[in-house]
Structures are given as structure tokens and as C-alpha cells.
C-alpha positions in Angstrom: 30.1 151.0 74.6 32.5 153.3 76.5 36.1 153.6 75.1 37.8 154.2 78.4 38.8 150.5 78.5 41.6 151.3 76.1 44.1 152.5 78.8 44.0 149.3 80.8 44.0 147.5 77.4 47.3 149.1 76.5 48.7 147.6 79.7 47.4 144.2 78.6 48.9 144.5 75.2 52.4 145.5 76.2 52.8 144.9 80.0 51.3 141.5 80.3 53.3 139.8 77.6 56.5 141.0 79.3 55.3 139.7 82.6 54.9 136.3 81.2 58.7 136.1 80.7 59.4 136.2 84.4 58.1 135.1 87.8 55.3 137.6 87.7 54.2 136.1 84.4 54.2 132.6 85.9 52.0 133.8 88.7 49.7 135.5 86.2 49.3 132.4 84.1 48.5 130.4 87.2 45.9 132.9 88.2 44.4 133.0 84.7 44.3 129.2 84.7 42.4 129.0 88.0 39.9 131.5 86.7 39.4 129.8 83.4 38.9 126.4 85.2 35.7 127.8 86.7 34.0 128.0 83.3 32.4 124.5 83.3 30.8 125.2 86.6 29.5 128.6 85.5 28.0 127.1 82.4 26.3 124.4 84.5 24.8 127.1 86.7 23.4 128.9 83.7 22.0 125.7 82.2 20.3 124.9 85.5 18.3 128.1 85.0 17.0 126.7 81.7 19.1 128.9 79.5 20.8 128.0 76.2 24.6 127.8 76.5 25.6 125.6 73.5 24.9 125.9 69.7 22.8 122.7 69.9 20.5 124.4 72.4 19.4 126.8 69.7 18.1 124.2 67.2 14.3 124.1 67.1 12.8 121.2 69.1 11.3 119.2 67.6 13.0 119.7 64.3 11.0 121.7 61.8 9.8 119.5 58.9 10.2 121.0 55.5 6.5 120.9 54.9 6.0 123.3 57.8 9.1 125.4 57.4 8.6 129.0 56.3 12.3 129.5 55.5 12.0 128.3 51.8 9.1 130.7 51.2 11.1 133.6 52.6 14.0 132.8 50.3 11.7 132.7 47.3 10.0 136.0 48.2 13.4 137.5 48.9 14.7 136.5 45.5 11.6 138.1 43.9 11.9 141.3 45.9 15.6 141.5 45.0 14.8 141.2 41.3 12.1 143.8 41.4 14.1 146.4 43.4 17.1 146.0 41.1 14.9 146.8 38.1 15.2 150.6 37.5 11.9 150.6 35.7 10.2 149.4 38.9 11.6 152.2 41.0 8.3 154.1 41.4 6.3 151.0 42.1 8.8 149.9 44.8 8.6 153.3 46.5 4.8 153.2 46.3 4.5 149.7 48.0 7.1 150.7 50.5 5.1 153.7 51.7 1.4 153.3 50.9 0.7 151.7 54.2 1.6 155.0 55.9 0.6 157.4 53.1 -1.3 160.5 54.2 -3.0 160.8 50.8 -3.9 157.2 50.0 -6.8 158.0 47.6 -4.3 159.4 45.1 -2.4 156.1 44.8 -5.1 153.5 45.5 -5.5 152.4 41.8 -1.8 152.3 41.4 -1.4 150.0 44.3 -4.2 147.7 43.2 -2.5 147.5 39.8 0.9 146.8 41.4 -0.5 144.0 43.5 -1.9 142.4 40.3 1.3 142.9 38.5 3.2 141.0 41.2 0.5 138.5 42.0 3.0 135.6 42.2 5.0 137.4 45.0 1.8 138.1 46.9 0.6 134.5 46.5 3.8 133.3 48.1 3.5 135.9 50.9 -0.1 134.7 51.6 1.2 131.1 51.9 3.1 132.3 55.1 -0.2 131.9 56.8 0.1 128.1 56.4 3.5 127.9 57.9 3.6 128.0 61.7 7.4 127.3 62.2 10.7 128.4 60.8 14.3 127.3 60.7 16.8 129.1 58.5 19.5 126.6 59.6 21.8 129.3 60.8 25.3 128.3 61.9 25.5 129.9 65.3 29.0 128.6 65.8 30.1 131.6 63.8 29.3 133.8 66.7 29.3 137.5 65.8 29.8 136.6 62.2 26.4 135.0 61.8 24.4 136.9 59.1 20.7 137.5 59.0 20.2 138.5 55.3 16.5 137.7 55.3 15.4 140.3 57.8 15.4 143.3 55.5 13.3 141.5 53.0 11.0 140.3 55.7 10.4 143.8 56.7 9.7 144.9 53.1 7.3 141.9 52.7 5.3 143.2 55.7 5.2 146.8 54.3 4.0 145.5 50.9 1.4 143.3 52.6 0.2 146.2 54.7 0.0 148.4 51.6 -2.0 145.8 49.9 -4.3 145.3 52.9 -4.9 149.0 53.1 -5.8 149.1 49.4 -8.2 146.1 49.8 -9.9 147.8 52.8 -10.3 151.1 50.9 -11.8 149.1 48.0 -14.4 147.5 50.2 -12.7 144.1 50.5 -12.4 144.0 54.3 -12.4 140.2 54.5 -9.4 140.2 52.1 -7.7 143.0 54.0 -7.9 141.1 57.3 -6.6 137.9 55.7 -3.6 139.9 54.3 -3.0 141.4 57.7 -3.0 138.0 59.2 -0.2 137.0 56.8 1.7 140.1 57.7 1.5 139.5 61.4 2.7 135.9 60.7 6.1 137.3 59.7 6.4 138.8 63.2 5.6 135.4 64.6 8.3 133.8 62.6 10.9 136.3 63.7 9.9 135.7 67.4 11.0 132.1 66.9 14.6 133.1 66.1 17.0 132.7 69.1 18.7 136.1 68.8 18.2 139.7 70.0 18.1 140.9 66.4 15.3 138.4 65.6 13.3 139.7 68.5 13.9 143.3 67.5 12.8 142.6 64.0 9.7 140.9 65.4 8.9 144.1 67.3 9.5 146.3 64.3 7.2 144.2 62.2 4.3 144.3 64.7 4.7 148.0 64.9 4.3 148.3 61.1 1.2 146.1 61.3 -0.1 148.0 64.3 -0.2 151.3 62.4 -2.3 149.9 59.5 -4.5 147.8 61.8 -5.3 150.9 64.0 -6.6 152.7 60.9 -8.9 149.7 60.2 -10.1 149.8 63.8 -11.1 153.5 63.4 -13.0 152.7 60.2 -14.8 149.7 61.8 -15.5 151.4 65.1 -19.3 151.2 64.6 -19.5 147.7 63.2 -19.7 145.2 66.1 -19.5 142.1 63.9 -16.3 143.3 62.1 -14.8 144.4 65.4 -15.4 140.9 66.8 -13.6 139.4 63.8 -10.7 141.7 64.3 -10.5 140.9 68.0 -10.5 137.1 67.3 -7.6 137.5 64.9 -5.5 139.5 67.4 -6.1 137.2 70.3 -4.9 134.3 68.2 -1.6 135.9 67.3 1.7 134.6 68.8 4.0 137.3 67.7 5.3 138.6 71.0 9.0 138.9 71.3 10.7 136.3 73.5 13.5 138.2 75.2 14.7 135.2 77.2 15.1 133.2 74.0 16.9 136.1 72.4 19.3 136.4 75.4 20.1 132.7 75.1 21.1 133.2 71.5 23.4 136.0 72.5 25.1 133.8 75.1 25.8 131.1 72.6 27.0 133.5 69.9 29.1 135.5 72.4 30.8 132.3 73.6 31.4 131.2 70.0 32.9 134.6 69.2 35.4 134.3 72.0 36.2 130.7 71.0 36.5 131.5 67.3 39.0 134.3 67.8 42.6 133.0 67.3 44.5 136.1 68.1 47.0 137.5 65.6 44.6 140.1 64.4 41.5 137.9 63.9 39.4 139.8 66.4 40.3 143.2 64.8 39.6 141.7 61.3 36.2 140.6 62.5 35.4 144.0 63.8 36.5 145.7 60.5 34.4 143.2 58.5 31.3 144.0 60.7 32.0 147.8 60.6 31.6 147.7 64.4 33.6 150.5 66.1 33.7 148.7 69.4 35.3 145.7 67.7 37.3 147.6 65.1 39.1 149.5 67.8 39.8 146.4 69.8 42.7 145.0 67.9 44.7 144.9 71.2 42.3 142.2 72.4 44.0 139.8 70.1 47.2 140.2 72.1 45.4 139.3 75.2 43.7 136.3 73.6 47.2 135.0 72.7 48.1 134.7 76.4 47.6 131.2 77.8 44.2 130.7 79.4 43.0 134.2 78.6 40.3 133.0 76.2 39.0 130.9 79.0 39.0 133.8 81.4 37.0 136.0 78.9 34.5 133.2 78.3 34.1 132.6 82.0 33.4 136.3 82.7 31.0 136.4 79.8 29.0 133.4 81.1 29.2 134.7 84.6 27.7 138.1 83.6 24.8 136.4 81.9 24.2 134.1 84.8 23.9 137.2 87.0 21.3 138.6 84.6 19.2 135.5 84.6 19.4 135.2 88.4 18.3 138.9 88.7 15.4 139.0 86.3 12.0 138.2 87.8 10.5 134.8 87.3 7.2 136.4 86.4 7.3 136.9 82.7 4.8 139.7 82.9 7.0 141.8 85.2 8.5 144.1 82.6 9.5 146.7 85.1 11.4 144.2 87.1 12.9 142.7 84.0 14.1 146.1 82.8 15.5 147.2 86.1 17.4 143.9 86.5 19.0 144.2 83.1 19.9 147.9 83.7 21.6 147.0 87.0 23.7 144.3 85.4 24.7 146.3 82.4 25.8 149.2 84.7 27.9 146.7 86.7 29.6 145.5 83.5 30.4 149.1 82.6 31.7 149.9 86.0 34.2 147.0 86.0 37.3 148.3 84.3 39.4 145.2 84.9 41.2 143.5 82.1 39.2 140.3 82.3 36.0 142.2 81.8 37.1 143.9 78.5 35.3 141.3 76.4 32.1 141.8 78.2 32.2 145.5 77.7 32.7 144.9 73.9 30.3 142.1 73.3 27.3 142.8 75.5 24.4 144.2 73.4 22.2 147.2 74.5 19.7 145.0 76.3 17.8 147.6 78.3 16.4 149.3 75.1 15.4 145.9 73.7 13.5 145.1 76.9 11.7 148.4 76.9 10.8 147.8 73.2 9.3 144.4 74.1 7.2 146.0 76.8 5.9 148.6 74.3 5.0 145.8 71.9 2.9 144.2 74.7 1.3 147.6 75.5 0.3 148.2 71.9 -1.3 144.7 71.6 -3.2 145.1 74.9 -4.4 148.5 73.8 -5.6 147.1 70.5 -7.6 144.3 72.0 -8.9 146.4 74.9 -10.1 149.1 72.5 -11.9 146.5 70.3 -13.7 145.3 73.4 -14.6 148.8 74.5 -15.8 149.7 71.0 -18.2 146.7 71.0 -19.8 147.7 74.3 -19.9 151.4 74.1 -23.4 151.6 72.8 -24.5 149.9 76.1 -22.3 152.2 78.1 -18.6 152.4 78.7 -17.2 151.1 82.0 -16.0 153.6 84.6 -12.7 151.8 84.9 -10.7 148.9 83.4 -10.7 146.6 86.4 -13.1 144.1 84.7 -10.6 143.5 81.9 -8.0 141.8 84.1 -4.4 141.9 82.8 -5.6 143.3 79.5 -6.1 146.6 81.2 -2.7 146.6 83.0 0.1 148.8 81.7 3.3 146.7 81.4 5.4 149.8 82.3 3.7 150.3 85.7 1.9 147.0 86.6 -1.1 149.2 87.2 -4.2 150.0 85.2 -3.8 151.7 81.8 -4.7 155.4 81.5 -8.4 155.7 80.5 -10.8 158.5 80.0 -14.3 158.5 78.5 -16.9 161.0 77.3 -20.2 159.5 76.3 -19.3 156.9 73.6 -15.9 158.4 73.1 -12.8 157.2 74.9 -9.0 156.9 74.9 -6.7 154.4 76.6 -2.9 154.6 77.0 0.2 153.2 78.4 2.8 155.6 79.8 5.4 154.1 77.5 9.2 153.6 77.8 9.9 157.1 79.4 7.7 155.9 82.3 6.1 159.3 82.7 2.3 159.7 82.3 1.6 162.4 79.8 -2.2 162.0 80.1 -2.5 160.3 76.8 -0.3 162.4 74.6 0.8 160.9 71.3 3.8 161.5 69.0 3.4 164.3 66.5 4.1 163.8 62.8 7.9 163.6 62.2 8.7 163.2 65.9 11.1 160.5 67.0 12.0 158.9 70.3 9.8 158.0 73.3 10.3 161.0 75.5 7.3 163.0 76.5 4.7 160.8 74.9 2.5 157.9 75.7 1.4 154.8 73.8 -2.2 155.9 73.0 -5.3 154.7 71.2 -8.5 156.7 71.1 -11.9 156.8 69.3 -14.1 159.8 68.6 -12.0 161.8 71.1 -9.2 164.3 70.3 -5.7 163.0 71.3 -3.2 165.8 72.0 0.2 165.5 70.3 3.5 166.6 71.6 4.6 169.7 69.7 
């Protein structure tokens, strides 16, 4: 967030308390009171849009029975991973399982991975059980607002890497059925994260599916001439429910933001929270505590926060498939928040997450899944002849970043398909080169038996 709110904040820290001692202060307090009194109405408007506004709204409905709750499994797996990673004698093994799924020389370490999987068979057995758990509830206390912790996510990501490393070793050893079963358990972790009502939960979901995508794409290349195996892979992908739910994530941010404002008691509590979180936006905002100590100011901040979210939800399209409209609406509202330099908008400028990047990441997740399934279908029919365009595949062939057909070229039995990606510029099916980061100048591409140019 921009730091140029500090100048008006100084006025709030020193000028406003003085005003409260006189007539001007009385007028100000009345004005703040009137603004704060609008909060219940604003909350009601947001609720009418079907959005979470209270902590109780974030609880899974119906409640998750323990027999179907994956949370206990993740805690068991996390404890096992913590023990292994703290053991210095396991350092090389940990590094191997962390990276084998993307290793460029897998044959050199194949036997080591198979041995490591056997050594930690108990951990992998627990990870496989995730396939039997469709729901999750960590019982998080969202009333803590910005102080809510998500300690499981780092271990969930590691679990997925280890599962993908195992799946790759299984595939290379000829156990393709076992490899796909392991991949299904890895994808399940992404499904569980997508059930978490927070932006961070949705971002971890996207990160996990991206890890799985890289390994699964390698399997698709290897299976490209095996129609029966391709059909199995397609069936598995179409049954997944691991797509990030940004609306759910937004609802969680609303509740936690409100809780953060309500929790802060002034007298340095807001600054202390920022220092504990190592968040520069919060750490430098100690003066906000002085504002929060003013009568009704907390209610003003909360009203403005809820109001901003209401505007976002009114602006985003009702069509859940309209990612461009979703992204544009979010960017418009974030820009409006940044332009507003008033004192009562300070909390918004501190608390609002970087939503536009998260929305683009969710569209990329959709693009990758569509490209996977679309490619599997094309691979299965290419011996009979590839279609001239993607019209017959319906929305599967639609690029979420344009609302139009994906890029597609063919040459005999070879083909590639692509989405233009977050930069929204068609590069003709150009992929990221090794070591390159960011989304500029590249597309989201899948191709088979056809060279794919890489950005230098």
C-alpha cells in the first residue's frame, strides 16, 4: 500500500484530539457518530448480496463430522513432516522429496526416491487417506481478525510436493495406476484449501494445483499415444473440485477485517499487532491507534470497510465465469480506495489485500485446467483427425482471460493450445523459459509433438 496517507494521519494524531476539546471537537464527534450509525444498514446490504459478514457465517454448513474431517490428518502429517525436517540426518532426503517432482535429471535419483517413500511409508499412508476426506474444518477463530494464523499451509504444500515426487517415481517405475492414485490425493489437498474462507486459503489452493499441474503435464506427454490411459486421466481431472472460490475468500476477508477493527483497543494495540505480523503497512500505522481512541472512530472505520466491500460485490459480474469482468471490477474499486486520501479511509488503505493479483491467479488456474482436459480430448481423437477449431468443445475451449476461444494451432497429429494469460497479450503460444519468473510476455501453453517457443 502507498505510504502517502501518513501526512493526513499526522493531522489525525495531533490535530483531531485537540479539536475534541472545543466546539469543533463536538461537531466532529457528532459527525463521526452519524457516520458510524450507518454501519448496521451497510452490513445488511452486504448480507443481502449473499456475502459473509459475521464470524458465524464462516463456519462450514452443515458442520463437518469428525469422521469426514481432513484437519486431524493434516495435523498428523504436519507433525511427521516437522520431525523429519528437524532431523539433520534427513536433510538430503527432505531436499530430494521437495524437488524430485521438478527435477530435470530424474533418473539419477529415482531409486533414492523409491527408497525414501518406503522409509516414510507411514507418512505416505496418511497422505493417501486424504482421498477419503471430502471436507475440512480447522476450527479457526476468525474473531482474531488479522491475528488468525494458518500454520498448516506450509506443510500442506510440502505434502503435495512429496506426493508429486512419489507419483513421478511410480510413473517412471511403470506403476501408472499407482501414480494417478497418488496424484488424486495431491489434488485433494487443493480441494481442501479451496474450502477455507480466506484469500490465503484460495491462494494456497492455486499454488497447490500449479504444483500438481507440472507433474501431471509430464504424465500427459508420456501417455499421449495411449487412449485408454488418457481417458482415465481425463475422468480424474473432470471429477476434481479444486478451483479457488474467490467470493468465499472475499467473505473471509470481510469478517477478519471487521474483527481486526473491533479488536483494536487503541493505546498502541494496532501498532503492536503490525509489529507481531512483520507487516510494514501495519507497523508504520501506530498513529491509527490515536484515531481509534476517538469516540465513534472505530465505527467509522468499520463502516467504510464494509461499504468498500459492498461496492466490490455490487460491481463484480453475477456470471462466475466472467473473469475479465471480475478482475476489472476489483481493479476499479481498489483504485478508488487508493485515490481516497480522507482520514476515514485510512483503515481501508491498510487492510485491503491485493485482490486483483489473486483474481488473475484464479483465472490462470481455470485456464490450466481447461487446457489439460482439452488437450486430453484432442490427444484421444488426433488419430482420426484434429478439428479445425475448438468450437465443438464449448466453454472448455474458451480462454477465461478473453471470453473467446483459446489459441490453437495444429500440424498433422501435432498441436498446441494456449491461453493468453494474466498479461492479456497473445504471444502466439510462447511459454516461460527455465528460470524466468512473472507472467509478462508469455502465454499459458500446452503442446504435443510440436515445438513451443520460450521467451528468452
